[in-house]
N, C-alpha and C positions, 0 to 999 in steps of 0.2 A: 498836627496829626495826633490823634489819640489811638491807643491800642488797648483792648480788653480781651480777656479770654476766659473760657470755662470748659471743663471736661464733663462729659455726661457718662451715664452708667454703661454705655456701649463702647467706651474708650475712644470716643470721637471728640476731638478738640475743636471748639468753635472759637475763631479769632475774629473780633470785630474791629474794623478800622473806621475812623471817622475823620474827615477832613480831605486835604489834597495830598495825593500820593505823587508829589513832584520831588525835585531834588531836596528841598528843605524838609518835606514830610518824610522821605525815606531816611534822611539823616537822623530824624527824631526817633524813628521806630525800628530801624533795621537790626540793630544789635539785639534788642529784646525779641523781635519777631523771629530772628534766626535761632535764638536760644529756645524758643517755644517749639521749634521744628526738630528737637533733639531726637536721639535714636529710639526712645520709647514712644515717640509720637508717630503713628502711622497714618491715620486718616484725619484730615483737617478740612473743616468747612470754613472758608474765608468769607465772612459776611462783609460785603462791600456796598451795602445799601446806602450808607452815608458817606461814601467816597465821591467827592465832587469832580475830581480831575485825576487822570492817570498819565504820567509822563514816561519817557523811555527808561528813566531810573526806576520807576515803579514797576514797569514791565520786567526789567532785569531782576528785581527782587522777587517777583512772582515766579519767574522761570526757575530761579535758584531754589525757591521753596518747593516747586513741583518736582524738581529733580531730587531733592532731599527726600520727599515723601516716597518717590519711586524707589530710591535706594533702600528705604526701610520697608519695601513691599506694601506700601499704602498708596493713598491718592489724596490730591488736593482738589477741592471743588469750590468754585466761586459762587456765592449766593447773591442773587438779586442786584447786579450792578445797575447803576443809573444809566440812562441811554447814552450819554457821552462816553462813559467808561466802557460800556459794552461795545460801542463802536470802535474804540481804541483797541480793545481786546481782539475784535474780529479783524480789524485792519492789520494787526500784527500777527494774525493767524494763530493766536494763542488758544482759541477755542478748540483747535485740533489737539492741543497738549493738555489744557486745563479745562475740564467741563464746566459749564455754567448751569446752575439750577435755579428755578423760580421759587422753590420752597425747601424747607429743611427736610421734609419727607423725601423729596426728589433727590436731594443732595446725599442722603444716607444711602 
């Protein structure tokens, strides 16, 4: 699992994950991911275009991130998940808590 991030001029942080967000993947990125969700980070676009698989551990990490953004009066939006990942998000009813956007413009 790889993690990259960038901040834009509108103070929106985009975090891009690549790989499998399973137990091993979460172990690789969770500490850094949580650090990127610090108190100065309010709005986050989570680009999951290149995430191939999402396990319950990955779902837990996303729920924690959404709660952190909410506490900072911001929001977390998932960008373009693959079909299998989108299905896992819908099955877990996460789409009620974390919106999914098809484009960056829609996510902002």
